[in-house]
N, C-alpha and C positions, 0 to 999 in steps of 0.2 A: 599638115606637116613638114615645112622646108626639110630638104638633106641636109645632111649635115656639110656638104661643100658647096652648098647652095648660096652665091655670095648677095644674095640679096637679105640674106640673116644679118642681124646687129650681130657688129665686132665682137665682143665680148662672149656670143654662141659659136662662133667658129671652133671646131675640134683642132687638136694643136698640130695633127697633118700638113689642114688647109694651110693654116696660118704661117707653118717653116714652109710651104711649100712659095706662100705670099711673099716671105721674106728672102727666099732665095731668086723670085721673079723681080723683085725689087716693088711688086703692087701695093705693100702694105710694110709700114714699116712699125718697129718692135714700140716706140715710142705712140704712133698713133691706138693701136693695139691697149697699149698698157693705161694710155689716157681715155679711153669707151670702156674698158673694165672698170675703172677709179668712178666715172661717171656712174656708172650701175651699183655700184657696190654702195653708190651715195643716196639713190633711191632707196634701195633696199635695206641698208643698215638700221634706220633708226626703229625698223618694223621687224628687224629678226635680229639684231645684236647679235650677228656671229662672227664678231671682229678681233681680233687683239694685237699691239701694233700696227694697226694702219695706218700708215706714214707715206701719204702720197708722193711728197717727193724725193724720198730715198728709191720708192718703186720706180718711179722718170727715172734718178740718177741713171739704177741699172738697164731702165729700158734706152738710154741715150747711149750708152754702155754698149750694148748687146747691137744698136744700130748702125754704131759705128763699124763694128768688126763683119757684118755684112755689108756692110759697104765695097770692104777692104777682102770680100770676100772669105771673110777668115772666121766661122763660126767657131766660137769656145765648144760646143758639145752638142748632142741629139736633142736637146729644148733649147739653145737657144732661142731667146727674147718669148720665150711662152709662158703668159703670168702662171702662178701654183699657188697656193696658201698650206700653210702646216698647222697639222693642230701643237698647241702650243706647249705641250710636253713633250715634243721634236727640238730639242736645245738648237737655238741659233746664235754664233758666236755672240757676246754682248749684249745680249738680253735677257731678262729675267727670264727665269721658268714658273709660271707659280701655281702649276698642278691644280686649277681651278680653285685653291682653294686661300682665305686671306692668311691660315696658319703658315703659310711656307714663306722661305729667306727670298728675298727678291734680288739676293745679287745676280750680277749679271755672268751668263755663260762664260766660261773662259774657249770653248770651242763649240762647234757646227756637232751634233750627232751625226752619225752614217748615213739618215737618211737628207739632211738639210745636207752635208759636206757632194754626195753624189748630184743635188740639185743644183749646187752650186757652180758644180764644178761643169754640170752639161750647160749651164748659160742660164737657165731659167731665173726671170724675172719672181720675186718675191713677193707677193704684194702686201701681205701680212700673215700674222698667225690666228687660228681659229680655237675657238672657246671650247673648252669642256667643264664640267661640274668636278666636284671635291676629290680629289684625287683619281679619277676616273673611274670611282666604283657604284657609279650609277649611269642609266640606261635613257638618259634623259640633259636637261640642257639647264639644269637646278646647279649654281652653284652662289659657293659665298666670294667669290673673287669677281665675275662676270655679272655682268648683267644676264637674265635668264632671256635664252635662246631658244627662236620660235622656227616654225617649221612654216616655210611659205607655201607647199599645197594648203594650210588652213591656219592662221594666227592662235590661232585659240590653241594648238597641240602643240607638241613635242617634235623635235627634229630626229629625237633619240640618242644615245650616246654610249660610249661618251666622248668616240667623234662629233658631239655635238652640232659643232661651227662647222667642221668639214662638210657634214650632210645636209646642213641649210646652204651651206654655200654654193654645192655642186646644182645642185634644185635651182638657187636662183639667180644658175651665171654668174657668178664671182668669178668668170676665166673657165679653161677645161682642165685643171688637173689640180689637182689636192689628193692631200698627202693624210693619212689617220693611223691608229692605233687598235690591236684588239687584244683581247685577252679571255674573253668570254664571251664575242660577239658585240664589242665596239665600234666593229666598222661596218659588220655585216648588217646589224641591228638599225644605225639610223639609214644605211643603204635603201632599207626594206621599206621606212617610215617614209623616208625622201623621193623616192620613187627611181633612188640612181643606181649604180652598179658600185659596186667593191670588191677586192680580190685582198682575202685574208692568205698569205704564202704558204707555203710549208715554213714550220719552222726553221729556222735561218738564213730566206730564201732573202730576203732584205734584210740585212743587220741593223740592230739596234742597239745603243745603247742608252740606260742600260738595260740588259738583257734579262727576262726570268724565263719560268717557267709558262709554256703555254704563250707566249705575248711576242705579238708581231705586228709590222708595220706594212702598210699597203695603199694603190691607191683609192681614191674615190670619183668615179667621172659621171659623166653623162654616158658617155659611149664605151664601149669593149675595148677597143681600138687604142682609146688612148691611157687605157690601162695600161695597154700591153706596151707604149710606148713608154710610160712609166718602166714600167719592171723591166728594160734594158737598162735603165740608167741605176735604178734602186738595188740591183739583185749582182751587183761590185761585192766580193767580200770588204770586209772588215775586220782588221786584228780586233776591234774593241769587243767585238759581241763573239765570248765565246765559245756560242751554238751553232755559230757564222756557218753557213757552206762550203764547199770548195769551190772553184770556178768550176764554171756551168757553159758549152757552148749551148744555147736556147736558142733556137728561130722564132724568138717573140712576136715577129711579124709577119712568122706563116698562117697565111687565112686561107689556103687554097684550099676550096671545095669544104668548104665546114657542114653546111646540110647535109654532101654527101658520107664524112666522114661519122656520121650518125649509125648507117647502117650497120645492123647487126649489134652496135655497143649491146652490152647489158648495163641499166640503168635501175636500181632498186629505187621504190618509191616509197618516203618513208611520211605516213601522214600523223600517226601517233608516235611522239616523244621519248613515251614511258612513263611520264611524270610531267608536273608543273599546268598550266595551265592549260584546260582546253582550248580547243584553237577552234578563230572565228569562224560558221557555216561561213562566208563570204570568202575569207584566206583558203579556206577549203575547196570552197568550187575554184579560183582561181589556181592552186594548186594542178589540180585534176585536171583542169583544161592545157595547162601546161603540159605533164603526160601526156596526155591526148595528143596535144602536138607533135613532142617528140616521139611517139610512137606510131602515127603517122607519117614521119620524116623516113622511119627504119631503126628505129631504135626498138631494142627487147622492154619492153616498161614492164617491172614485175613488182606485185605490193614486198613490202618486208615488216618483219614484227620490230616491236617495241626493243633498245638492247638499253636505253639510261634507265638507271634506278631512282629511286626516292632517297635511298642510301647515299648515293654516287653525290645527286645534284647538293643533300645535306652537306655531305661531309665535304663537298669542295667550298660549301658556302663558311661552314665554323671555321676550316683552317683560312681563310681569308678574313674573316673574323679576327682568328688569332693574331694574326700579321698586320693587320691595322691597329688592332687591341693594341699591340705593341710599341708600330708608328707611332701614336698618339700618345701612349703613357713614357715616350721618351721627350715628350715637349714641355716647354714652360706651360706653366697653369694658364696662363694669360693668353697664350696660342691657342693652346686646347681649345680655348673655349670659342672661340672663333669659326672651330669646322661646324661648318651643315650637322644640326642634331639629328637630323637621321642618318648620320655616319658614326655620330658617336654613339647613338642609342645601340645599332646594329654591332658597332666591333668590343663597347662594353657589357655587352650582352653575355661574354664569355671570360667575363675577366675570372673568375672560379674554374673556368674548365681543368679538367687532369690532366696530367702529362701523358695517361692514355687513352684518355677521350683524343687529344690534341692529336697525338700519334695515329688514329683508327682516322682520323677526320682528312689528314695526309695521305691515306693510304689510299683515298679515294681517287685521288690523281691517278697513280698509276690502273687501277681497277677500271677505269674509264678510259685510259691509252686502249688497255689490250680488248675490252669490251666492242669498241669501238672499234679497231681492226678485226677484228673476229665478226663483227657485224656488216663490212665494207667487201671483206673479202671475194665475194663470188660474186660484186660486181663492178663493171669499170669505174663508174661513177653513181653518186647517190642523190637524188633529190628530191628534197621537206618547202617547207614552209620556211622562209628562214624565224621567222617569229610566229607564235600564234593568233596574234592581237595586231591590231595597227592602231596608228599614232594615236597615243592619248593626252589628256589633258598636260596643258605645258607646265601647268605649276608642280604636278606631281612628280618626285623624285623617283617612283617607282611604280609599274601600272595597278600593285598591290596597294600604294600607297603602306606598306608595312614593314616598318624595317629586320622583322622578326619572318617575313615571308619576301624577299626582297629580289627574289633570283628564279620567278617561276616563269619567267618568258626567255630564261635560255637556255628552254632543257634541248632545242634541236643546234644551235650553234657552239655550246660551251663544249661538247665532245670533240670536235674537230680542233680544238686549240690542242687538247691535253694530247690527241692522236698525230700531232702533226701533220696533220693532212691537207691540203689549199682546199681552201671553201668560198663561193663567190655570192652575191644577193645581186640579182637583176631585177627589175620590174616584171608582173607578172598580170598585173591586172589593177584594177583598182575598185574601191565599196562603192554599192548606187549614193552615198554620201562625196564620193569624189579623193579619196586618200587613199596612197599606191600599197600594194602588196608585192612582201618578196618571195622573189623564189631562192631557195640556197640549194647551189650546186657544187658537192665536194667530189675532190678525185682522191688517187690512193697519194699517199707521200709523195711528196716531187714533182710529179706531173704536173705542175702548173699550169704550163704550158695546155694539159689536155684540158684544163678545169675551161681557160681562156677562150679555147675552139669551141667548146660545147655553148659556151655563155654567145658566142660570136653567132652558135648556127642556130639559138635562141632568140637572138635580137632580131635573125633575119626573118624566122618563124611565126614569132609573137603579135599578137592584133596589134591593129594602129595605134600606137601612145597617144596621149592627151599633148597638145600644149606644155609647155611649160610655164611655171607662174610666173605673174606678171607682178611686177610692185602695184601696192595700192596706188590707186589715181594715176598711174601712169599714164 
């Protein structure tokens, strides 16, 4: 596979730093690049259905403005002219934010949400929004509002979710930069199942509106360096997020000696999540191989005991059911009836839950936080499967297809939402059938840069990657 900076790569596959260098030396124009990305999307989109609000002329208008700024040697920011997509629940001024469901109002958003505002300020070309399932409550591309989103590695499979379109778009080459959100694994699961990279930052590192316990926004890219470049822009504070972290001087582009940095680091290896689906043998083997690569490079990799429990998983599940039940109950009947039946069954299953039971369920968010921090404290980083399984049938809302057992696949990811720790997913292998497998890398709270550095080291150490999928009949 050609290197990221190989000029023979098609323009849609160039990484962001290579594009910026080409704009700077006038060998490429943002208009050329945006048109190439739009042409590539046109080949893929009938098969993937990953986009929302794909408006080529609007994207080209942004690209022409960027081109004029580069000609005047006055780029507006660190991403000027680089194509980007945003998950549709990240509000963009003047556009509807349907949250993946027919039940929501489609009034235009009055303002950009913080990630959209930062990307716009940086001059990025917003090519389109990307799809998500109803209310973001599924790890798949099943939606009542959007067409079914599929995985470019195998069109019969899901890309994962809830950042479904973002995962598919990154793997398919809808430009280099993509933006998603994550409350239990919604960045990392599609990253795992689409073979891309994604970072769920420390809570508050990337401001989001509306904020919510465990909710994070983060980059989805093919390469670690592109995610780091996005973090330079996205990590600026925003008062709209009550949990936004204070300004910090983070050297997001400091990659010096990534592999050497592994020497002496203590890395916990978590193969058993403690509950949920059993880990597929091919997933287990790929993660153990990744651990060997890190160990051979000088890290001290030690097995960890599971710390997440059935009580924790079920408690969070039931608390989220109650939140969704109350949200759906507040809708007029004609709108509530349009919500995906799987979601309605899941939410309404707790309609008779007592106040005591609801309190006990809610308490599991904090119990998970305490257990995760305690288990991770002896280590600099923790590695594990991102998910116990690989991509499943596209038409299924979840791997179990059971609304009363909907979260059996998030036991590796959700603890790090509650503990506020940064956690990434990076491809570490493939199944015999050719489906990607994700390695999760979690760090201590606020050590987002450390997770990026370890991710970069592993990117350099891992086995050769397969070529990215191409559109059918390309």
